[in-house]
KELUM-356193 format. One record per residue (C-alpha): x, y, z; residue in three letters. Coordinates in pm, whole numbers, padded with zeros to 5 digits, always signed. Layout:
! KELUM-356193
XYZALA...
***
This chain:
! KELUM-356193
-00281+10051-06453MET+00065+09933-06608SER+00175+09580-06669ASP+00289+09347-06368ILE+00641+09247-06455MET+00827+08935-06314ILE+01191+08902-06400PRO+01261+08568-06627GLY+00911+08525-06639ILE+00794+08820-06791THR+00867+08783-07196SER+01162+09037-07246SER+01315+08832-07516GLY+01607+08773-07322ILE+01620+08439-07077ASP+01757+08617-06809THR+01668+08276-06556GLU+01936+08085-06756SER+02157+08379-06770MET+02136+08396-06398VAL+02188+08045-06305ASP+02474+08008-06556SER+02685+08311-06400ILE+02587+08149-06048MET+02713+07787-06148GLU+03019+07957-06226ALA+03015+08163-05874GLU+02963+07793-05708ARG+03259+07612-05860SER+03462+07685-05504THR+03168+07546-05328VAL+03154+07250-05543THR+03559+07193-05520ARG+03517+07216-05116MET+03220+06971-05167GLU+03402+06726-05327GLN+03717+06793-05095ARG+03471+06663-04823ILE+03322+06343-04985ASP+03708+06274-05085ALA+03746+06340-04668ALA+03456+06120-04565GLU+03607+05857-04742GLU+03923+05851-04601GLU+03782+05901-04250ARG+03560+05601-04316GLN+03829+05403-04446ALA+04042+05487-04096TRP+03755+05377-03919LEU+03713+05068-04080GLU+04074+04999-04033VAL+04046+05064-03674GLY+03746+04852-03623ARG+03943+04562-03758ARG+04272+04649-03547ILE+04069+04670-03252SER+03905+04309-03386ASN+04252+04161-03362LEU+04380+04315-03057GLN+04053+04127-02877ALA+04122+03805-03039ALA+04488+03874-02935SER+04427+03943-02605ARG+04225+03620-02587LEU+04484+03394-02650LEU+04685+03539-02359PHE+04475+03715-02114GLY+04321+03598-01804PHE+03994+03438-01991GLU+04224+03254-02261ASN+04094+02929-02364PRO+04425+02732-02321PHE+04302+02739-01934HIS+03981+02582-02021GLU+03879+02230-01926ARG+03641+01967-02101VAL+03542+01630-01899ALA+03490+01326-02122HIS+03300+01048-02009SER+03380+00688-02145SER+02984+00605-02105ASP+02769+00907-02127GLU+02448+00701-02089ALA+02544+00663-01728ALA+02747+00965-01674LEU+02825+01314-01802ILE+03016+01596-01672ALA+03106+01963-01751THR+03430+02087-01620ALA+03559+02487-01581ASN+03879+02604-01566ARG+03969+02518-01209ASN+03896+02151-01250ALA+04228+01960-01229PRO+04352+01744-01570GLU+04358+01371-01488GLY+04132+01071-01502THR+03923+00940-01243THR+03713+00621-01223ARG+03335+00683-01125VAL+03115+00423-01015ALA+02706+00501-01001VAL+02566+00261-00766ARG+02220+00409-00729GLN+02040+00745-00846LEU+01885+00977-00634ALA+01552+00930-00666GLU+01226+01115-00547ALA+00874+00982-00397ASP+00681+00865-00729ARG+00339+00675-00592PHE+00048+00582-00831ILE-00304+00501-00725SER-00467+00183-00811ARG-00721+00178-01090ASN-00997+00422-01028LEU-01316+00439-01221PRO-01394+00735-01428ALA-01612+00913-01230ASP-01411+00879-00911PHE-01482+01192-00702GLN-01241+01357-00441VAL-01417+01467-00131ASP-01385+01800-00005ARG-01138+01871+00246GLY-00823+02004+00385ARG-00535+01854+00213TYR-00167+01859+00302GLY+00175+01713+00217PHE+00503+01722+00359ARG+00852+01660+00147VAL+01151+01655+00398GLY+01103+01934+00640GLU+00842+02127+00418SER+00485+02120+00430GLU+00183+02303+00224VAL-00187+02289+00292PHE-00469+02370+00110PHE-00864+02334+00064THR-01032+02148-00206PHE-01368+02173-00261GLN-01448+01849-00405GLY-01465+01722-00727GLY-01313+01483-00990SER-00951+01315-01019LEU-00863+01599-01286GLU-00991+01892-01037ALA-00787+01754-00758PHE-00456+01730-00942ALA-00500+02097-01110GLN-00543+02191-00761THR-00257+02035-00621VAL-00039+02171-00889ASN-00152+02529-00829GLN-00120+02519-00468ARG+00158+02246-00367ALA+00339+02275-00683GLY+00668+02360-00490ASP+00678+02053-00328LEU+00452+01803-00515VAL+00314+01772-00857SER+00029+01534-00940ALA-00105+01371-01291ARG-00427+01188-01406VAL-00365+00912-01683VAL-00632+00739-01821ARG-00499+00395-01825ASN-00813+00233-01980THR-01122+00316-02173ALA-01292+00320-01820ASN-01028+00413-01554THR-00816+00648-01429ARG-00513+00650-01196VAL-00344+00964-01036ILE+00057+00986-00982LEU+00168+01226-00684ILE+00518+01294-00696GLU+00786+01474-00494ALA+00991+01745-00618LYS+01297+01695-00445GLN+01513+01365-00439THR+01677+01244-00162GLY+01638+00987+00133ALA+01609+01293+00333ASP+01290+01423+00145PHE+01016+01161+00154PRO+00669+01236+00094LEU+00415+01225+00347SER+00031+01269+00303PHE-00124+01493+00600LEU-00467+01545+00698GLN-00775+01488+00447ASP-00465+01379+00213ALA-00430+01077+00384ARG-00751+00922+00400PRO-00772+00959+00020PHE-00429+00839-00065ALA-00553+00468+00167LEU-00890+00513-00019GLU-00732+00542-00398ALA-00450+00275-00342GLY-00159+00500-00327ILE-00082+00414+00024LEU-00147+00093+00242LYS-00106+00069+00630GLU+00188-00135+00754VAL+00332-00206+01112ARG+00705-00271+01248ASP+00866-00129+00927SER+01181-00042+01111VAL+01404-00284+01337VAL+01754-00153+01514ARG+01887-00482+01670PRO+02104-00339+01958PRO+02475-00421+01971ILE+02549-00522+02317GLN+02734-00803+02519ALA+02395-00959+02523SER+02334-00966+02169THR+02677-01021+02045VAL+02791-01392+02018THR+03099-01594+01868GLY+03303-01899+01850THR+03662-01739+01898THR+03789-01624+02231PRO+03612-01334+02400ALA+03894-01083+02377ASP+03873-01106+02003SER+03512-00914+02000ARG+03468-00586+02223THR+03167-00403+02226VAL+03161-00068+02363SER+02891+00204+02284GLU+02711+00042+02036GLY+03028-00037+01815THR+03116-00405+01785LEU+03464-00448+01702THR+03618-00802+01585VAL+04035-00826+01588ALA+04211-01072+01326PRO+04107-01398+01309GLY+03779-01340+01520GLY+03429-01402+01456ASN+03094-01294+01600ALA+02738-01267+01534ALA+02471-00969+01609ILE+02128-01135+01665ARG+01819-00975+01567LEU+01535-00943+01842PRO+01286-01122+01614VAL+01317-01255+01248PRO+01263-01010+00997VAL+01073-01149+00690PRO+01258-01003+00384SER+01016-00844+00144THR+01094-00740-00211GLU+01158-00392-00071SER+01350-00448+00283MET+01682-00305+00318VAL+01969-00343+00586MET+02183-00054+00640GLU+02477-00064+00858LEU+02815+00147+00925GLU+03144-00051+00877ILE+03487+00034+00895ASN+03740-00195+00772VAL+04052-00107+00895ARG+04404-00257+00756ASP+04661-00284+00990LEU+04957-00427+00789TYR+05302-00358+00882GLU+05579-00474+00668PRO+05773-00754+00844TRP+06161-00703+00959THR+06360-01026+01024PRO+06530-01041+01340PRO+06922-00993+01327GLU+07153-01312+01395ARG+07205-01398+01738PRO+07568-01331+01877PRO+07596-01655+02038GLY+07794-01756+02379PRO+08142-01598+02441ARG+08395-01784+02619VAL+08684-01548+02795PRO+09020-01575+02610ASP+09296-01701+02813PRO+09600-01593+02915ASP+09908-01564+02721GLY+10299-01679+02849VAL+10563-01460+02933THR+10940-01569+02901LEU+11194-01279+02995GLY+11081-00977+02750ASP+10883-01199+02536VAL+10520-01276+02583THR+10325-01503+02374VAL+09937-01445+02362GLU+09710-01773+02353SER+09482-01777+02070ALA+09142-01670+02084PRO+08874-01940+02212SER+08604-02030+01967THR+08279-02189+02006VAL+08108-02413+01721PRO+07804-02285+01635LEU+07515-02439+01412PRO+07464-02261+01053GLU+07212-01962+01111TRP+06866-01984+00949GLU+06659-01674+00905GLU+06319-01720+01047PRO+06004-01751+00758PRO+05804-01409+00781PRO+05463-01476+00940PRO+05174-01590+00766GLU+04957-01345+00587VAL+04558-01417+00529ARG+04380-01198+00294GLU+04018-01246+00299ASP+03784-00974+00246LEU+03446-01204+00254GLU+03343-01036+00578LEU+02985-01018+00625LEU+02690-01288+00644TYR+02343-01299+00684LEU+02207-01574+00866ARG+01858-01712+00807ALA+01790-02042+01042GLY+02092-02235+01026GLN+02226-02106+00663THR+02470-01824+00617SER+02474-01631+00318VAL+02819-01430+00243ALA+02774-01080+00126LEU+02983-00961-00171PRO+03375-00887-00073GLU+03391-00550+00090LEU+03709-00330+00075ARG+03928-00143+00321ASP+03758+00196+00410THR+03894+00526+00566ASP+03694+00521+00857GLY+03292+00417+00891PHE+03108+00395+00585GLN+02733+00316+00519THR+02681-00049+00334LEU+02315-00080+00205ARG+02194-00414+00132VAL+01878-00530-00034PRO+01765-00835+00199LEU+01549-00987-00070ALA+01860-01034-00276GLU+02004-01266-00036HIS+01780-01425+00219VAL+01411-01501+00297GLY+01437-01385+00646ARG+01696-01224+00843LEU+01812-01369+01186ASP+02140-01256+01224ALA+02442-01075+01116ILE+02803-01241+01147GLU+03136-01096+01084ILE+03426-01374+00972ARG+03731-01188+01020ASN+03969-01437+00891ARG+04234-01189+00801ASN+04582-01152+01006THR+04607-00763+00955HIS+04225-00638+00953ARG+03983-00497+01227GLU+03661-00484+01142ILE+03412-00261+01315SER+03014-00244+01280VAL+02778-00002+01428ARG+02393+00167+01321GLY+02232-00151+01212ILE+01886-00065+01065THR+01630-00298+00867VAL+01356-00107+00739TYR+01129-00087+00440ASP+01231+00248+00280PRO+00917+00285+00121ARG+00760+00333+00458ALA+00613+00642+00579ARG+00557+00648+00941GLU+00280+00355+00959ASP+00214+00379+00577VAL+00383+00251+00293ALA+00313+00317-00116PRO+00112+00040-00254LEU+00262+00104-00617ASN+00557+00330-00557PRO+00757+00390-00940ILE+01018+00529-00715SER+01115+00625-00331THR+01297+00881-00206ALA+01710+00767-00173SER+02027+00921-00225ASP+02274+00889-00504ALA+02520+00632-00411ILE+02879+00710-00606VAL+03235+00583-00599GLU+03523+00777-00665ILE+03823+00615-00724ASP+03714+00336-00497GLY+03541+00569-00234ILE+03193+00581-00197GLU+02984+00878-00116VAL+02622+00971-00107ILE+02438+01293-00224ARG+02081+01360-00254PRO+02094+01475-00620THR+02184+01360-00931ASN+02362+01678-01017SER+02701+01697-00822ILE+02944+01935-00804ASP+03148+01896-00469ASP+03328+01590-00550LEU+03603+01691-00789ILE+03706+02061-00789ASP+03574+02270-01129GLY+03351+01958-01241VAL+02968+01875-01237THR+02858+01524-01235LEU+02514+01423-01378THR+02427+01097-01316LEU+02200+00900-01588ARG+02172+00546-01477ARG+02372+00272-01247PRO+02677+00121-01383THR+02836-00247-01380VAL+03136-00123-01458GLN+03345+00184-01320PRO+03365+00485-01560VAL+03648+00661-01683GLU+03618+01041-01647LEU+03885+01210-01810LEU+03934+01610-01769VAL+04196+01783-01997GLU+04231+02092-02187PRO+03946+02198-02421ASP+04137+02170-02734ARG+03846+02243-02937GLU+03795+02602-02787GLN+04131+02690-02854VAL+04140+02587-03178THR+03847+02818-03217ASP+04047+03081-03090ALA+04294+03052-03336LEU+04078+03013-03626ILE+03924+03366-03514GLN+04234+03522-03414PHE+04406+03443-03787LEU+04022+03519-03962PHE+04063+03877-03778TYR+04457+03892-03877TYR+04360+03836-04243ASN+04071+04078-04265GLU+04317+04379-04131LEU+04560+04271-04382MET+04326+04235-04686ARG+04195+04562-04589GLU+04536+04760-04577ILE+04621+04543-04925ASN+04322+04730-05069ILE+04369+05075-04949LEU+04749+05089-05023THR+04750+04957-05332ARG+04588+05018-05669SER+04588+04684-05831ASP+04290+04513-05898THR+04457+04168-05894THR+04415+04230-05487ILE+04076+04200-05513VAL+04051+03944-05774ASP+04242+03718-05540GLU+03941+03747-05285LEU+03720+03428-05404THR+03505+03450-05111ASN+03372+03796-05173TYR+03047+03837-05291THR+02941+04074-05603ARG+02832+04369-05363GLU+03177+04307-05143GLU+03380+04316-05452ARG+03218+04633-05595GLU+03269+04795-05236GLU+03661+04687-05213ALA+03742+04846-05580LEU+03573+05133-05468ALA+03832+05196-05174ARG+04132+05021-05402LEU+04426+05234-05370GLY+04220+05526-05134LEU+04538+05559-04880LEU+04800+05447-05114GLN+05129+05501-05051GLY+05038+05548-04674ASN+05353+05542-04471LEU+05158+05400-04120ALA+04936+05127-04314LEU+05242+04993-04517ASN+05465+05026-04129SER+05192+04836-03962LEU+05164+04583-04235LYS+05534+04497-04223SER+05527+04501-03811ARG+05234+04252-03831MET+05452+04031-04068GLN+05773+04041-03873THR+05519+03944-03532VAL+05400+03632-03713MET+05743+03514-03836MET+06004+03593-03558ASN+06053+03254-03300PRO+05954+03291-02939TYR+06078+03098-02653PRO+05881+02786-02518THR+05958+02463-02278ASP+06006+02280-02612ALA+06310+02455-02736GLY+06353+02475-03115ASN+06140+02201-03170GLN+05821+02430-03138LEU+05898+02814-03135SER+05775+02951-03480LEU+05397+02934-03574LEU+05506+02755-03891ALA+05593+02433-03641GLN+05252+02400-03527VAL+05095+02478-03869GLY+05045+02829-03927ILE+05222+03009-04226SER+05167+03213-04538THR+05258+02871-04738ASN+04997+02554-04606GLN+04985+02417-04952SER+05327+02269-04921GLY+05604+02315-05146PRO+05619+02253-05523GLY+05269+02407-05492SER+05313+02680-05757GLY+05332+03045-05703PHE+05007+03207-05555GLU+05013+03610-05500ALA+04817+03598-05205GLY+05115+03420-05008ARG+05307+03734-05094MET+05024+03959-04964ARG+05066+03863-04598GLY+04774+03651-04536TYR+04814+03349-04266MET+04664+03033-04299GLU+04620+02691-04098MET+04655+02339-04118SER+04358+02198-03880PRO+04586+01831-03877ARG+04911+02004-03760GLU+04734+02254-03549VAL+04580+01921-03377GLY+04855+01723-03345ALA+05080+02007-03193ALA+04773+02089-02914LEU+04763+01713-02840ARG+05145+01635-02803THR+05290+01981-02709GLN+05005+02176-02528PHE+05197+02383-02318ILE+05475+02461-02572ALA+05195+02585-02810VAL+05016+02798-02512ARG+05380+02954-02423GLN+05417+03057-02817LEU+05104+03276-02818PHE+05169+03432-02459GLY+05439+03320-02220ASN+05623+03442-01877ASP+05950+03423-01921THR+06095+03585-01610ASP+05822+03395-01360GLY+05681+03726-01252ASP+05320+03600-01348ARG+05297+03874-01630ALA+05267+03739-01981ILE+05603+03920-02147ASP+05626+03699-02473SER+05463+03525-02754GLY+05272+03568-03109VAL+04953+03705-02940ALA+05121+03926-02681PHE+05359+04092-02912GLU+05116+04148-03208LEU+04850+04321-02941GLU+05125+04520-02788ARG+05212+04651-03173SER+04864+04749-03233LEU+04804+04929-02917ARG+04934+05274-03059PRO+04699+05245-03320TYR+04394+05236-03109THR+04470+05379-02754GLN+04364+05697-02669THR+04486+05952-02858GLY+04658+05702-03104GLY+04721+05737-03494LEU+04343+05618-03579ILE+04204+05866-03317ALA+04477+06118-03434THR+04363+06073-03788ARG+04024+06065-03789THR+04034+06375-03541GLY+04236+06579-03816GLY+04041+06487-04118ILE+03676+06548-03885SER+03854+06872-03819ARG+03913+06949-04185SER+03583+06843-04281ILE+03387+07085-04034SER+03631+07369-04095ASP+03562+07336-04464THR+03157+07285-04418ARG+03214+07649-04208SER+03341+07776-04558ARG+03092+07648-04761ILE+02829+07788-04533GLU+03017+08120-04563ARG+03054+08109-04925GLU+02670+08000-04951GLU+02568+08271-04773ALA+02809+08531-05007ARG+02672+08340-05316LEU+02303+08437-05204ALA+02381+08785-05156GLN+02567+08773-05530VAL+02262+08629-05665GLU+02011+08813-05514ALA+02237+09095-05627ARG+02241+08954-06027TYR+01848+08909-06024ARG+01801+09295-05908ALA+02001+09417-06197ASP+01872+09174-06442PHE+01534+09304-06295ALA+01590+09641-06367ARG+01714+09592-06699MET+01387+09411-06825GLU+01203+09719-06653ALA+01423+09933-06868ALA+01374+09750-07166LEU+01038+09703-07099ARG+00972+10069-07077GLN+01170+10118-07391MET+00943+09898-07603ARG+00644+10058-07447ASP+00780+10409-07578SER+00831+10258-07922GLU+00477+10130-07934GLN+00330+10453-07825SER+00518+10641-08089LEU+00427+10423-08349GLU+00070+10452-08257THR+00077+10812-08246LEU+00243+10812-08574ARG+00024+10562-08742SER-00268+10825-08618GLN-00083+11168-08721THR-00044+10993-09081GLY-00395+10902-09118ASN-00473+11292-09081ARG
***
């Protein structure tokens, strides 16, 4: 049986494997060069993609400064007392100052029980609650206060909530509150919830909680002439100089919670006084003249001596806004002064702050030019719910009352967004003095947008400098780079050196940033440098810095802030301006820069063309490599076959030589 021979492994005295590898290495030099070209092309493609990404970032930052959503149109609201009132504003909010007085916060019904023993049990039954017009019912199987509160929260949690508090070591209290604020959303206890609330001391029974004194001729009296007051369809009107009193059917005791509400209209009738003209006085007919021949002599006109004209004094004007009084027995107590109104407005008076009981409401109109009208008088306990009232209310359902520039408005919640266009008010607590609410441009957001704009500008400029220059000082100047970022920058240094497109882009960017642009401020503000943005914010005499020659921009926050405070419109126009009134931006730094960058990033633009061309070149080269690899595989196979035959021939020769030597040795021995 012949020996098994494996080329390159069977010992033949010749290292055929190394010989084939050496030959194929020389044959693969073409593939190696093509692979190197692919690596270089891939680096160039990635460089262009990175430039494109940075151009897109700068485009977006530029467009933000003049586009529809630019920050120059954003508004911010500042409250002079944020503990009482805060506000947010959107771009529809008008600039200006508004005086807001918070008279009352909107509240929800929040009732607490008396102290209950720790083992207090809630009976089984069907429980219900009403808040406003909404009702909810559920069945409770009976159990502890904690179990009842948990069931309320699970089954009625959209309308009310309940919480049990361990107020002492041996007692508990349960708090039940409505989820909705506003006077139109009182909390009522329905079905078995009512006896539970009475037993737990949440509610108490009351009677005659509402008094509505009728306004009619029989209940209205006065000490001035009858024509100074009129009653019509439940409305009492008192003319200037008149007075009137509206008697209550029965005296109403003024408990701690009783209030009086009425609608009142204080109408100002004042008209400026115009003095009368001077009277002409009597006239006496002129006497006839005398005629002699052709000559006529006219008589002198007659005159009547008149006393010297004295202009009458203007009529007296009396101002007195102390209009309403509460009468208890023979004592009358004045309410705080009112103001002129535009139509009827609701006045709410806590009675306990003024009188111990209420017998009548008086109107004393001592003005010479005001007419006072009153209607809809109601005296009631706001805590009462039909024939029951809370025994220990933490708060009762009430509306928020706010004065906007002296105009009273009422809303059911403490978040109000329909009083000032684009502004949402959040009420926090009542105020003694009006709060000043200032709506102005959001200068902080504009500053942030400018910082972002300059960041992307410098980022693109830095990338262009790295790719088009081979000087390592360009990287050394970037002191904010990390070690890894510096190494990556050095690897890209000069990768696109001498590229005309990038050098042209850099030059165009610098020109755009240095050019003047028209604004309403004229020459006082037409350059970026005039708002604190330039290549030399360190000031004159600070020495030479190579970075200033690279095209990087710097910003002085102090100067930019001053410009935004004093010339906000001009700063906005500096970045984007409509100079021909067609409602389309056609000028400005950001506008021109975005337009200059567009040919690079648009569909079919320079970046897409360059990267597409490089990608096609890489694809073609890879195809050539595949074909060359296939050819080299055939060449390698041929070489290995040739060497295998050579090794086989050598092996056969050696075997023959060995056979001859053996034969010679045997022959010699014989």
